[in-house]
C-alpha positions in Angstrom: 13.2 18.9 -3.6 15.0 16.4 -1.3 12.4 13.6 -1.8 12.7 13.9 -5.7 16.6 13.4 -5.4 15.9 10.4 -3.3 13.6 8.8 -5.8 15.9 9.6 -8.6 18.8 8.1 -6.6 17.1 4.9 -5.9 15.4 4.7 -9.2 12.2 3.6 -7.6 8.9 4.8 -6.3 6.7 3.1 -3.9 4.9 0.0 -5.2 5.9 1.1 -8.6 3.6 -1.4 -10.3 0.5 0.6 -9.0 1.9 4.0 -8.2 0.0 6.7 -10.0 -2.0 4.0 -11.9 -5.6 5.5 -11.4 -6.6 8.6 -13.2 -8.2 11.5 -11.4 -10.8 13.4 -13.5 -10.0 16.9 -14.5 -13.5 18.1 -13.4 -16.4 16.7 -11.5 -18.6 17.0 -8.4 -17.9 16.0 -4.9 -19.3 12.5 -5.3 -17.4 11.8 -8.4 -14.1 12.9 -6.8 -15.0 10.8 -3.5 -15.5 7.8 -5.6 -12.2 8.2 -7.5 -10.3 8.5 -4.1 -12.2 5.9 -2.4 -10.3 2.6 -2.0 -7.1 2.9 -0.3 -9.0 3.6 3.0 -10.6 0.2 2.7 -7.4 -1.6 2.4 -6.1 0.3 5.5 -9.5 -0.5 7.4 -9.1 -4.2 7.0 -6.1 -4.1 9.1 -8.2 -2.7 11.9 -10.7 -5.6 11.9 -8.3 -8.6 11.2 -8.6 -11.8 13.5 -6.3 -10.1 16.0 -9.0 -7.6 16.8 -11.4 -10.5 17.2 -9.6 -12.2 19.9 -8.9 -9.0 21.8 -12.2 -7.3 21.3 -14.5 -10.4 22.1 -12.1 -11.4 24.9 -12.3 -8.0 26.3 -16.1 -7.9 26.2 -16.5 -11.4 27.7 -14.1 -10.5 30.6 -14.8 -6.9 31.3 -18.1 -6.2 29.8 -18.5 -2.8 28.1 -15.6 -1.2 30.0 -13.1 -1.2 27.1 -15.4 0.4 24.5 -13.8 3.6 25.5 -10.3 2.2 24.6 -11.9 1.2 21.1 -13.1 4.7 20.7 -9.9 6.5 21.6 -7.7 4.1 19.7 -9.9 4.6 16.6 -9.7 8.4 16.8 -5.9 8.0 17.0 -6.0 5.8 14.0 -7.8 8.4 12.0 -5.3 11.1 13.0 -2.1 8.9 12.2 -3.6 7.4 9.0 -4.4 10.9 7.6 -0.8 11.8 8.4 0.5 8.7 6.5 -1.6 9.3 3.5 -0.5 13.1 3.6 3.3 12.2 3.8 2.9 9.9 0.6 0.8 12.4 -1.4 2.9 15.4 -0.8 6.3 14.2 -0.6 6.1 11.2 -2.9 7.7 8.9 -0.3 6.1 6.1 1.7 7.0 6.1 5.5 9.7 3.5 5.1 11.4 5.4 2.3 11.2 8.7 4.3 12.6 7.0 7.5 15.4 5.3 5.6 16.3 8.6 3.9 16.6 10.5 7.3 18.6 7.8 9.0 21.9 5.9 8.5 22.1 2.6 6.9 22.6 0.7 10.2 19.7 2.5 11.8 17.6 1.9 8.9 18.3 -1.8 9.0 17.3 -2.0 12.6 14.2 -0.2 12.0 13.5 -2.5 9.1 13.8 -5.6 11.4 11.4 -4.0 13.9 9.0 -3.2 11.1 9.2 -6.7 9.6 8.5 -8.2 13.1 5.5 -6.0 13.3 4.1 -7.2 9.9 4.9 -10.8 11.0 2.9 -10.1 14.2 0.0 -9.0 12.0 0.4 -11.8 9.5 0.5 -14.3 12.3 -3.0 -13.2 13.3 -4.1 -13.7 9.8 -2.5 -17.0 9.3 -4.0 -18.3 12.5 -7.5 -16.9 11.9 -7.7 -18.2 8.3 -6.4 -21.7 9.4 -9.0 -22.0 12.1 -11.7 -20.8 9.9 -10.8 -23.5 7.3 -10.8 -26.0 10.1 -14.3 -24.9 11.3 -15.9 -24.6 7.9 -14.3 -27.7 6.2 -12.6 -29.7 8.9 -9.1 -29.2 7.6 -6.3 -29.9 10.3 -4.7 -26.6 11.5 -1.3 -27.4 10.1 -2.7 -28.0 6.5 -4.7 -24.7 7.0 -1.6 -22.8 7.8 0.2 -24.2 4.9 -2.6 -23.4 2.4 -2.4 -19.7 3.5 0.9 -19.5 1.4 -1.2 -19.8 -1.7 -2.8 -16.4 -0.8 0.4 -14.9 -2.2 -0.4 -16.2 -5.6 -3.9 -15.1 -5.4 -2.8 -11.6 -4.7 -0.3 -11.8 -7.8 -3.4 -12.7 -9.9 -5.4 -10.0 -8.4 -2.8 -7.3 -9.2 -2.9 -8.2 -12.9 -6.6 -7.4 -12.8 -5.9 -3.8 -11.6 -5.7 -2.1 -8.2 -9.4 -1.0 -8.4 -10.5 -4.6 -8.6 -8.6 -5.4 -5.4 -10.2 -2.4 -3.8 -13.6 -3.6 -4.8 -13.1 -7.1 -3.4 -11.8 -5.8 -0.1 -14.9 -3.5 0.2 -17.3 -6.5 -0.5 -15.5 -8.6 2.3 -15.8 -5.6 4.7 -19.5 -5.4 4.1 -19.9 -9.2 4.6 -18.1 -9.0 7.9 -20.3 -6.0 9.0 -23.5 -7.5 8.0 -22.8 -10.6 9.9 -22.0 -8.9 13.1 -24.7 -6.4 12.9 -27.1 -9.4 12.5 -25.6 -11.3 15.6 -25.6 -8.2 18.0 -29.0 -7.5 16.9 -30.0 -10.9 18.0 -27.9 -10.7 21.2 -30.0 -7.6 22.3 -27.4 -5.8 24.3 -28.3 -3.4 27.0 -28.1 0.0 25.2 -27.6 2.1 28.3 -24.5 -0.1 29.3 -23.2 0.2 25.8 -23.3 4.0 25.7 -21.7 4.2 29.2 -18.9 2.0 28.0 -17.7 4.7 25.6 -16.9 6.9 28.7 -13.5 6.3 30.0 -13.4 5.0 33.6 -11.5 6.7 36.1 -10.0 3.7 37.9 -6.5 2.5 37.2 -6.6 -0.6 35.0 -5.4 -4.0 36.5 -2.6 -5.7 34.9 -5.1 -8.0 33.0 -7.3 -5.1 31.9 -4.1 -3.2 30.7 -3.0 -6.0 28.8 -6.2 -6.5 27.1 -6.5 -2.7 26.5 -3.0 -2.6 24.9 -3.9 -5.6 22.9 -7.0 -3.7 21.5 -4.9 -0.6 20.7 -2.2 -3.0 19.0 -4.8 -4.6 17.1 -6.6 -1.3 16.2 -3.7 1.2 15.7 -1.5 -1.1 13.5 2.1 0.0 12.7 2.0 -1.7 9.2 -1.0 0.3 8.2 1.1 3.6 8.6 3.6 2.3 6.0 0.8 0.9 3.8 -1.3 4.0 3.6 1.7 6.3 2.8 2.3 4.1 -0.3 -1.2 3.3 -1.7 -2.3 6.9 -1.2 0.1 7.4 -4.1 -2.0 5.2 -6.5 -4.1 8.1 -7.8 -2.6 10.2 -10.8 -2.8 13.9 -10.8 -0.4 16.9 -11.1 1.6 16.9 -7.9 3.2 20.3 -8.8 -0.2 22.0 -8.5 -0.9 22.7 -4.9 -4.7 23.0 -5.5 -4.6 19.4 -6.8 -2.5 18.1 -3.9 -4.9 20.0 -1.5 -7.9 18.4 -3.3 -6.2 14.9 -3.1 -5.7 15.4 0.6 -9.2 16.4 1.2 -10.9 13.3 -0.5 -8.2 11.0 0.9 -9.2 12.2 4.3 -12.9 11.5 3.5 -12.0 8.0 2.2 -9.9 7.2 5.1 -12.3 8.4 7.9 -15.3 6.8 6.4 -13.6 3.4 6.1 -12.2 3.7 9.5 -15.5 4.4 10.9 -16.6 1.0 9.5 -13.7 -0.5 11.2 -14.7 1.1 14.4 -18.1 -0.2 14.0 -16.9 -3.7 13.5 -14.6 -3.6 16.5 -17.5 -2.1 18.8 -19.7 -5.0 17.4 -17.2 -7.6 18.4 -16.8 -6.2 21.8 -20.5 -5.8 22.5 -21.0 -9.3 21.1 -18.5 -10.6 23.7 -20.1 -8.7 26.5 -23.8 -9.4 25.7 -23.5 -13.1 25.1 -20.3 -14.2 27.0 -19.8 -12.0 29.9 -19.2 -14.3 32.9 -18.3 -17.1 30.5 -14.7 -15.6 29.5 -13.0 -18.9 30.4 -15.3 -20.8 28.0 -14.8 -18.5 25.0 -11.0 -18.1 25.1 -10.5 -19.5 21.5 -12.2 -19.2 18.0 -13.3 -22.8 18.3 -15.0 -22.1 21.6 -16.6 -19.1 20.3 -17.8 -21.1 17.3 -19.2 -23.6 19.8 -20.7 -21.2 22.2 -22.7 -19.6 19.4 -24.7 -22.8 19.2 -24.8 -23.6 22.8 -28.0 -22.6 24.7 -26.4 -22.6 28.0 -23.9 -19.8 26.9 -25.5 -17.9 24.0 -29.1 -18.4 25.3 -32.1 -18.6 23.0 -30.4 -17.2 20.0 -27.8 -20.1 19.7 -27.9 -21.8 16.5 -25.7 -23.5 14.1 -26.2 -20.8 11.4 -24.6 -18.2 13.7 -21.6 -20.5 14.2 -21.2 -20.9 10.4 -21.7 -17.0 9.8 -19.0 -16.4 12.5 -16.5 -18.8 10.8 -17.3 -17.2 7.3 -16.7 -13.7 8.7 -13.3 -15.0 10.3 -12.3 -16.4 6.9 -13.2 -13.2 5.0 -11.3 -11.1 7.7 -8.2 -13.3 7.3 -8.2 -13.2 3.5 -8.7 -9.5 3.5 -5.8 -8.7 5.9 -3.6 -11.1 3.9 -3.7 -8.8 0.9 -2.7 -5.7 3.0 -0.1 -7.5 4.9 1.7 -8.8 2.0 1.8 -5.5 0.3 3.3 -3.9 3.5 5.9 -6.4 3.5 7.1 -5.3 0.0 7.0 -1.6 0.9 9.1 -2.0 3.9 11.6 -4.2 2.4 12.1 -1.9 -0.6 11.9 1.3 1.5 14.3 0.3 4.3 16.9 -1.8 2.7 16.4 -1.2 -1.0 16.1 -5.0 -1.7 15.1 -5.5 -5.2 13.9 -9.1 -6.1 11.1 -10.3 -8.4 7.7 -9.4 -7.5 6.4 -13.0 -6.8 9.7 -13.8 -4.8 9.4 -10.6 -2.8 5.8 -11.5 -1.7 6.4 -15.1 -1.2 9.4 -14.3 1.1 7.1 -11.9 3.0 4.5 -14.5 3.5 7.1 -17.3 4.5 8.5 -15.1 7.2 5.1 -15.1 8.8 4.0 -18.6 8.1 7.0 -20.5 9.1 7.1 -19.4 12.8 3.5 -20.2 13.2 4.1 -23.6 11.4 7.0 -24.5 13.6 5.1 -23.5 16.8 2.2 -25.7 15.7 4.4 -28.6 15.1 6.7 -28.5 18.1 4.4 -27.0 20.7 1.2 -28.7 19.5 -1.4 -27.6 17.0 -4.1 -27.1 19.5 -6.0 -23.9 19.2 -5.3 -22.7 22.7 -1.6 -22.4 22.0 -2.2 -20.5 18.6 -4.7 -18.1 20.4 -2.2 -17.4 23.2 0.3 -16.6 20.3 -2.2 -14.5 18.6 -2.9 -12.3 21.7 0.8 -11.8 22.4 1.4 -10.8 18.9 -1.2 -8.0 19.3 0.5 -6.6 22.4 3.8 -6.6 20.5 2.2 -4.4 17.9 1.3 -1.9 20.5 4.9 -2.0 21.7 6.2 -1.4 18.2 3.9 1.3 17.3 5.8 4.2 18.8 8.7 3.4 16.4 6.5 4.3 13.4 4.4 6.9 14.9 7.3 9.2 16.0 8.9 9.4 12.7 5.7 9.9 11.0 4.6 12.9 13.3 8.1 14.3 12.8 8.1 14.1 8.9 4.6 15.5 8.5 5.3 18.3 10.9 8.5 19.4 8.8 8.4 22.4 6.6 11.4 21.1 4.7 9.6 17.8 3.8 5.9 18.9 3.6 6.1 22.6 2.5 2.8 24.5 3.0 1.2 21.0 3.9 3.0 20.5 7.2 0.9 19.7 10.2 -0.5 22.7 12.1 0.4 23.0 15.8 -2.8 21.2 17.1 -2.5 18.2 14.8 1.2 18.1 15.7 0.3 18.3 19.4 -2.3 15.5 19.2 0.3 13.3 17.3 3.0 13.9 19.9 0.6 13.3 22.7 -0.6 10.0 21.2 2.9 8.8 20.8 3.8 9.7 24.3 0.8 8.3 26.1 1.1 5.0 24.3 4.8 4.8 25.1 4.0 5.5 28.9 1.3 2.8 28.8 3.7 0.3 27.2 6.5 0.9 29.8 3.8 0.5 32.4 2.6 -2.8 31.1 6.4 -4.2 30.9 7.0 -3.1 34.4 3.8 -4.8 35.6 4.5 -7.9 33.7 8.1 -8.2 35.1 6.8 -7.4 38.7 4.0 -10.3 38.3 6.6 -12.6 37.0 9.0 -12.0 39.9 6.3 -12.5 42.5 
């Protein structure tokens, strides 16, 4: 097969230190297999609930009420489709998305696509760096610049965790996800949102979105359907060890990988809904007063904004969830940096250096902006929102190759996408591309006026 020649040529498999490191039992029931294949979906799901989602989802709720819940729903459904395709590419072909793209493009094109993918990872990491730094500031009073510098230490934490085994990383990530969910379920329950309004928010509205609504909607899409997650999932789906020459075993792996992915992405969907609902229930009409993480932290203990449920406990829980979200996303962002660097440009450097370089590429720009443009949170939040819109603009460049590869009989054999799956994949890429063009035209028009 073509992909085997590629692997032999590069003498490398995706994330070789964890590739095929977890044994799949030869026999067992449904729950035993589900437990074995559960884990990669959690690492993917954390990217859908990182600090970038917080700003766009809470901000969307505070500014437009429950209107954008339909955007969260539709983008989550698209995410489930794309993540399944990404996992399927890795399991069936033995290639991650970066490797497959590099194999089917020239050296120059591959280098350009690597730069764009690297910028997408940086945009994701910017949200994590800013979110973690602000959380440290809120909880311990650390200056933002010091908090930004401390996020570099996350790389060495990840190196330590990798030595414990990939299953340990998966368990830590799942635990942090549960912490985030429990905190926001509690806060939304206290906020007592209007259930009828919440349910109507899931129905797409017919009116054309204004420029501000479209920007926020694309920010939500960019923060929900993450380009780097497609590269990540295509790699970590290969961590399970089974006979890849046996089509029945491959089909079984695809089945339980789909279960894992959809369960975890449903949890991410729940978190994003809770964030938007919290923004709408507590802060609608006060959007200008909750434009930053610090203002949200303060608002949760301000009776004039949050009403009778306001308390310092809610603020602390919010900051703890923010820190958990930032740390969770750090793990996946750093792994993705390694995947795209090796897959696109075949760069082979020591593991610790590879991850340190990936992290510094994200930390340094934020640090320079904080030093030269001011370390006030308003500036950092503006950068954070813009980074999420950039992710939405970069997404088609990973979506289109993914749909193409997984629809190819030559690459996927009997596991290629059926016509319905391929159609929805193409439709998702086209719709998102058109929305992005529309956003750019509106933005330029507003700037000229």
